C-alpha positions in Angstrom: 64.5 1.1 -3.3 62.0 -1.6 -2.1 61.7 -5.1 -1.7 58.7 -6.3 0.1 57.0 -5.8 -2.5 55.3 -8.3 -4.8 55.0 -8.5 -8.5 52.3 -7.9 -10.4 50.0 -10.9 -12.1 49.1 -9.5 -15.2 49.5 -12.9 -17.5 47.0 -15.4 -18.4 48.1 -19.0 -20.3 48.0 -17.4 -24.0 50.3 -14.8 -22.6 52.6 -17.7 -21.4 53.0 -19.6 -24.4 53.7 -16.5 -26.5 56.4 -15.5 -24.3 58.2 -18.5 -24.5 57.4 -18.7 -28.1 59.0 -15.4 -28.8 61.6 -16.3 -26.6 62.3 -19.3 -28.8 61.9 -16.9 -31.7 60.0 -19.3 -34.9 62.5 -18.2 -37.4 65.1 -19.1 -35.1 66.8 -21.3 -37.5 67.1 -18.5 -40.3 70.0 -17.2 -38.2 72.0 -20.2 -37.2 70.6 -22.7 -40.1 74.2 -22.9 -41.9 75.8 -23.6 -38.1 73.8 -26.9 -38.1 74.7 -28.0 -41.4 77.9 -29.4 -41.2 78.1 -31.4 -37.6 74.3 -32.6 -38.9 74.9 -33.7 -41.9 72.1 -31.8 -43.3 70.0 -33.3 -40.8 68.3 -30.3 -39.6 65.2 -31.3 -38.9 66.5 -34.4 -37.3 68.5 -32.7 -34.7 65.1 -30.3 -34.3 63.1 -33.3 -33.4 65.3 -35.0 -31.1 65.6 -31.6 -29.4 62.0 -31.2 -29.3 61.2 -35.0 -27.9 64.1 -34.0 -25.3 62.4 -31.6 -23.9 58.9 -32.6 -24.0 59.3 -35.0 -21.4 61.5 -32.7 -19.6 58.4 -29.9 -19.8 56.6 -32.5 -18.6 58.7 -32.8 -15.2 58.4 -28.9 -14.8 54.7 -28.9 -15.4 54.6 -30.7 -12.5 57.6 -29.1 -10.4 55.6 -25.7 -11.7 52.1 -26.9 -10.3 53.6 -27.9 -6.5 56.4 -24.4 -6.6 54.4 -21.8 -8.6 57.2 -19.0 -7.7 60.1 -17.2 -9.5 63.5 -19.1 -9.9 62.4 -22.0 -12.8 64.7 -24.9 -12.3 66.6 -23.6 -9.6 63.7 -23.8 -7.1 62.4 -27.0 -8.5 65.7 -28.1 -7.6 66.2 -26.9 -4.5 62.8 -28.3 -3.0 63.0 -31.5 -4.8 66.4 -32.6 -3.8 68.4 -29.8 -1.6 69.1 -26.2 -1.6 72.7 -27.0 -3.0 72.2 -28.5 -5.9 69.0 -26.1 -6.1 71.5 -23.4 -5.7 74.2 -25.1 -8.3 71.6 -25.8 -10.8 70.4 -21.4 -10.3 73.9 -20.7 -11.2 74.3 -23.2 -13.8 71.5 -21.6 -15.8 72.2 -18.5 -15.0 75.6 -18.9 -17.8 72.8 -19.5 -20.4 70.7 -16.8 -19.6 73.7 -14.2 -19.5 75.4 -16.0 -22.6 71.6 -15.8 -24.4 70.9 -12.2 -24.4 74.6 -11.8 -25.7 73.9 -13.9 -28.5 70.3 -12.5 -30.0 71.5 -8.9 -29.6 74.7 -10.1 -31.6 72.5 -11.7 -34.3 69.9 -8.9 -34.4 72.7 -6.2 -34.3 74.5 -8.0 -37.0 71.1 -8.4 -39.2 70.5 -4.4 -38.5 73.7 -3.8 -39.8 73.6 -5.6 -43.2 70.7 -4.1 -43.8 72.0 -0.2 -42.5 75.1 -0.5 -43.4 75.8 2.8 -41.7 75.3 2.5 -38.9 78.2 0.2 -36.5 77.4 -3.0 -35.3 77.9 -1.8 -31.7 75.6 1.2 -31.8 73.1 -1.3 -32.7 73.6 -3.5 -29.6 73.5 -0.8 -27.4 70.2 0.5 -28.7 68.8 -3.1 -28.0 69.7 -3.7 -24.6 69.0 0.0 -23.7 65.1 -0.5 -25.2 65.1 -3.9 -23.6 66.1 -2.4 -19.9 63.5 0.3 -20.0 60.6 -1.9 -21.7 61.4 -4.5 -18.5 61.1 -2.0 -15.7 58.2 -0.5 -17.5 56.4 -3.7 -16.6 55.7 -7.7 -18.5 51.7 -6.3 -19.5 54.0 -4.1 -22.3 56.5 -6.8 -23.4 53.4 -9.2 -23.7 51.9 -6.5 -26.1 54.7 -6.3 -28.2 55.9 -10.1 -27.8 52.1 -10.7 -30.1 52.5 -8.2 -32.2 56.2 -9.6 -33.3 54.7 -13.2 -33.2 52.7 -12.2 -35.8 54.9 -11.1 -38.1 57.6 -14.0 -37.4 54.4 -16.4 -38.8 53.5 -14.4 -42.1 57.1 -14.8 -43.0 57.1 -18.7 -42.3 53.8 -18.5 -44.1 55.2 -16.7 -46.7 58.5 -19.3 -47.0 56.3 -22.1 -47.3 53.7 -20.9 -50.0 56.8 -19.9 -52.4 58.7 -23.2 -51.8 55.7 -25.3 -52.3 55.0 -22.9 -55.5 58.7 -24.3 -56.5 58.0 -28.0 -55.7 54.6 -28.0 -58.0 56.3 -26.4 -60.6 59.4 -28.7 -60.6 61.8 -26.5 -60.4 62.5 -28.5 -56.9 62.1 -32.2 -55.7 60.9 -33.6 -53.0 63.2 -35.0 -50.6 63.9 -35.8 -47.2 67.8 -35.3 -46.4 67.0 -32.7 -43.4 65.9 -35.8 -41.2 67.7 -38.6 -42.9 71.4 -38.1 -45.0 73.2 -41.7 -45.4 75.7 -40.4 -47.4 76.9 -38.3 -44.2 74.5 -39.9 -41.1 77.3 -39.7 -38.0 75.8 -39.6 -34.5 77.9 -37.9 -32.8 77.5 -35.0 -34.7 74.0 -35.2 -35.3 74.4 -34.8 -31.3 76.5 -32.1 -31.2 74.2 -30.0 -33.5 71.6 -30.9 -31.2 73.3 -29.7 -28.3 73.2 -26.4 -29.6 69.8 -26.5 -31.3 68.7 -26.9 -27.9 69.1 -23.2 -26.8 66.3 -22.5 -28.9 64.2 -24.6 -26.8 65.0 -22.5 -23.9 62.2 -20.2 -23.8 59.9 -23.1 -22.3 62.5 -22.7 -18.7 61.6 -18.6 -18.8 58.3 -19.1 -18.9 58.6 -20.8 -15.2 60.9 -17.6 -14.3 57.1 -15.5 -15.0 54.8 -17.4 -12.3 55.0 -14.8 -9.9 53.1 -12.5 -12.4 51.5 -14.8 -13.8 47.4 -15.3 -12.9 46.5 -18.7 -11.7 50.4 -20.2 -12.3 49.7 -23.7 -10.8 48.2 -24.3 -13.9 48.8 -21.6 -16.3 52.7 -22.0 -16.2 52.7 -26.0 -16.7 50.1 -25.9 -19.8 51.9 -23.3 -21.4 55.3 -25.0 -21.4 53.5 -28.0 -23.0 52.1 -26.2 -25.9 54.8 -24.2 -26.1 57.8 -26.8 -26.7 55.1 -28.7 -28.7 53.9 -26.0 -30.9 57.4 -24.4 -31.5 58.6 -27.7 -32.3 56.4 -28.4 -34.8 57.2 -24.9 -36.7 61.5 -25.5 -36.4 61.2 -28.9 -38.1 59.0 -27.7 -40.7 61.1 -25.0 -41.4 64.1 -26.4 -41.9 62.4 -29.6 -43.7 61.4 -27.1 -46.3 64.9 -25.3 -46.6 66.3 -29.0 -47.0 64.5 -29.7 -49.8 65.6 -26.1 -51.3 68.9 -26.9 -51.3 69.9 -30.7 -50.9 73.7 -30.0 -51.5 74.0 -27.9 -48.7 77.5 -27.7 -49.2 77.3 -25.2 -51.5 75.6 -22.6 -48.9 77.6 -19.8 -47.2 77.4 -20.8 -43.6 77.4 -16.8 -42.0 74.2 -16.3 -44.8 72.8 -20.1 -45.7 69.1 -19.9 -44.7 68.9 -16.1 -46.0 70.8 -17.3 -49.5 67.6 -19.9 -49.0 65.2 -17.4 -49.0 66.4 -16.0 -52.0 65.9 -18.1 -54.2 62.6 -19.2 -52.9 61.6 -16.2 -53.0 63.6 -13.1 -54.3 64.6 -9.7 -53.0 61.0 -9.1 -51.6 60.7 -12.0 -49.3 64.5 -12.3 -48.4 64.1 -8.2 -47.5 61.1 -8.9 -45.4 63.2 -11.9 -43.7 65.8 -9.6 -43.0 63.8 -6.7 -41.4 62.0 -9.9 -39.3 65.0 -11.0 -37.7 66.3 -8.1 -36.7 62.8 -7.4 -34.7 63.1 -11.0 -33.3 66.3 -11.5 -32.0 67.2 -7.5 -31.8 64.0 -6.4 -29.9 61.7 -9.5 -29.3 63.9 -12.0 -27.8 66.2 -10.0 -26.1 63.6 -8.3 -24.3 62.3 -12.3 -23.2 65.5 -13.2 -22.3 66.9 -10.4 -20.2 63.1 -10.7 -18.2 64.2 -14.8 -17.7 67.8 -14.0 -15.9 66.2 -11.0 -14.0 63.6 -13.1 -12.6 66.0 -15.6 -11.8 68.8 -13.3 -10.0 65.4 -12.2 -8.1 64.7 -15.4 -6.7 68.1 -16.7 -5.9 68.6 -12.9 -4.4 65.6 -12.7 -2.3 66.9 -16.2 -0.9 70.3 -14.7 0.4 72.3 -16.7 -1.7 72.8 -13.4 -4.1 73.3 -9.7 -2.8 69.8 -9.0 -2.0 69.9 -5.3 -3.9 69.0 -8.0 -6.8 65.6 -8.6 -5.2 64.7 -5.3 -4.5 61.6 -4.3 -6.2 60.1 -1.0 -8.1 56.7 0.5 -5.9 55.7 1.8 -8.9 55.7 -0.7 -11.8 56.1 -3.6 -9.5 59.1 -5.3 -11.4 62.8 -5.7 -10.0 64.6 -3.2 -11.5 67.7 -3.1 -9.9 68.2 -6.9 -11.6 67.0 -6.1 -14.5 69.0 -3.1 -15.1 72.4 -5.5 -13.4 72.0 -7.9 -16.4 71.7 -4.6 -18.6 75.1 -3.9 -17.3 75.9 -7.8 -18.0 75.3 -8.4 -21.0 76.7 -5.3 -22.7 80.1 -6.1 -22.9 79.5 -10.1 -23.7 77.6 -9.0 -26.6 80.1 -6.2 -27.6 83.6 -8.2 -27.2 82.6 -11.9 -28.2 82.1 -13.7 -31.0 78.9 -15.8 -32.1 81.0 -19.0 -32.6 82.4 -18.6 -29.2 79.2 -17.9 -27.5 77.0 -20.6 -29.2 79.3 -23.6 -28.4 78.7 -23.1 -24.8 75.4 -21.8 -24.0 73.3 -25.0 -23.5 75.8 -26.6 -21.2 73.3 -24.7 -17.8 70.5 -25.7 -19.0 71.2 -29.1 -19.8 72.8 -29.4 -16.9 70.0 -28.1 -15.3 67.1 -29.9 -17.1 69.1 -33.5 -15.9 68.7 -32.3 -12.1 65.2 -31.5 -13.0 64.3 -34.5 -13.8 66.1 -36.5 -11.0 64.1 -34.1 -8.3 60.8 -35.3 -9.7 61.6 -38.9 -9.3 62.9 -38.1 -6.0 60.2 -35.5 -5.2 57.2 -37.5 -6.4 58.5 -41.0 -6.2 61.5 -42.1 -4.0 60.3 -40.2 -0.9 56.8 -40.3 -0.9 56.9 -44.5 -0.1 52.7 -43.7 0.8 52.1 -42.7 -2.8 54.4 -45.3 -4.7 52.8 -48.0 -3.5 49.7 -46.8 -4.3 50.4 -45.3 -7.6 47.8 -46.1 -10.5 49.4 -46.2 -14.4 49.6 -42.7 -14.8 50.7 -41.3 -11.8 53.7 -44.1 -12.5 54.4 -42.8 -15.6 54.5 -39.2 -14.4 56.3 -39.4 -12.0 58.8 -41.7 -12.8 59.0 -43.0 -16.5 58.5 -39.4 -18.0 61.1 -37.5 -15.9 63.6 -41.0 -16.3 63.2 -40.3 -20.1 64.1 -37.3 -20.0 67.2 -37.3 -17.5 68.1 -39.9 -20.4 68.1 -37.6 -23.4 69.6 -35.1 -22.2 72.1 -36.6 -20.3 72.7 -38.0 -23.4 72.8 -34.3 -25.7 74.6 -33.1 -22.4 77.7 -35.5 -22.9 78.0 -35.1 -26.6 78.4 -31.3 -26.3 81.6 -29.9 -27.6 85.0 -29.4 -25.4 84.3 -25.7 -24.7 81.4 -26.0 -23.8 82.2 -28.4 -21.1 85.6 -26.3 -20.4 83.9 -23.3 -19.6 80.6 -25.3 -17.9 82.2 -26.7 -15.6 84.6 -24.2 -14.4 81.8 -21.9 -14.1 80.3 -24.3 -11.6 83.3 -25.1 -10.1 83.3 -21.3 -9.3 79.8 -21.5 -8.2 80.7 -24.0 -5.2 83.6 -21.6 -4.6 80.9 -19.2 -4.0 78.2 -21.4 -1.9 81.4 -23.0 -0.1 82.2 -19.0 1.2 78.0 -17.9 2.4 77.7 -20.9 3.9 81.3 -21.1 5.3 82.7 -24.3 5.0 78.6 -25.6 5.0 78.5 -24.7 8.6 75.5 -22.4 8.2 72.1 -23.8 5.9 72.2 -22.9 2.3 69.8 -20.0 2.3 66.3 -20.4 0.8 62.9 -19.2 0.4 60.6 -20.3 3.7 57.2 -21.8 2.6 55.6 -21.6 5.6 
């Protein structure tokens, strides 16, 4: 085992964008559409729009930090350097909760769709198969993952275009009628419900953070990472909004839909058996293969960065001499998510999975304001309009919107999330011997 080998740089901006889009899953609304309908009062497209706005301003903060700190570890590194190592650790610890739950979430969804298509194969066999495939391909390298991502992204886009074309056909022949219920439904409008649904929707945008975890495997990361993050947020946001807008237009009486099969029922009405079969098959590959791979990659890189700094066991930072990947962290993630995917329900996981990301995003926006504005008096006095907007206005907007959504998360999310944070704080106390020793961090020199 080796811990001095560097990660292999092979990825370009376009690879990062596709990786982020695959992580965020263009077809994500198809799997969880029914979950969003009731709390949002049918205004699912509005929830995705709010989520995109929140993530866009937070993405601008990521862009600044990725230019200054082009390292694996994502928000963990950015808050560590922007505020202090203790807050950095708690941020990394918090987002690990999401990154551990997310691979399990997509495995559960992919396995459910696979079992529906092939009932003879038990769900647990599909789950283990997806995890094993993800573990092996991640060890071999991100270039293999990148090639798979391109193929599966093209397949998802083809299905989305087919859905839109079929919907427009029904609209033009008068079978359905134009409406904007997915953006505004006056009879069902409830701001707290919309924000709760948006809190779950944020899960679909988490992939932009994952892009930054590949900084040390990217060519010219100072430019490529930030550019990919912003473009990925905008592209996926538009895709989500369009999909859910058309779904709302097809079925304005959303109460009639089955929660578990809501989007598939819409697809069946729009395109019949052939489109339903293609959509289901694509969902199996998208969740079970592509996003399981991508989320597995992301969490292993966060563990790698925290281990390299010394706040987690050093073995997690060991890199394969042959493949130049953090193979111990990758195997550990595979082992960790297996029982979660096999024994936890999707309903329980999805209520908790956005806590860590939103907590991290809040601290990240604070880190940008502190690092680039408050701590740099000379720069602050000489700031021009663009810099003032980038260093203060944008991160402040991101901070407010993230905090707004965070506060409106459900009781289970707050309970589990804060317990997880408290356990991280106790671990940090133990590592630092009640803060008598400094919090370990990467030496930038």
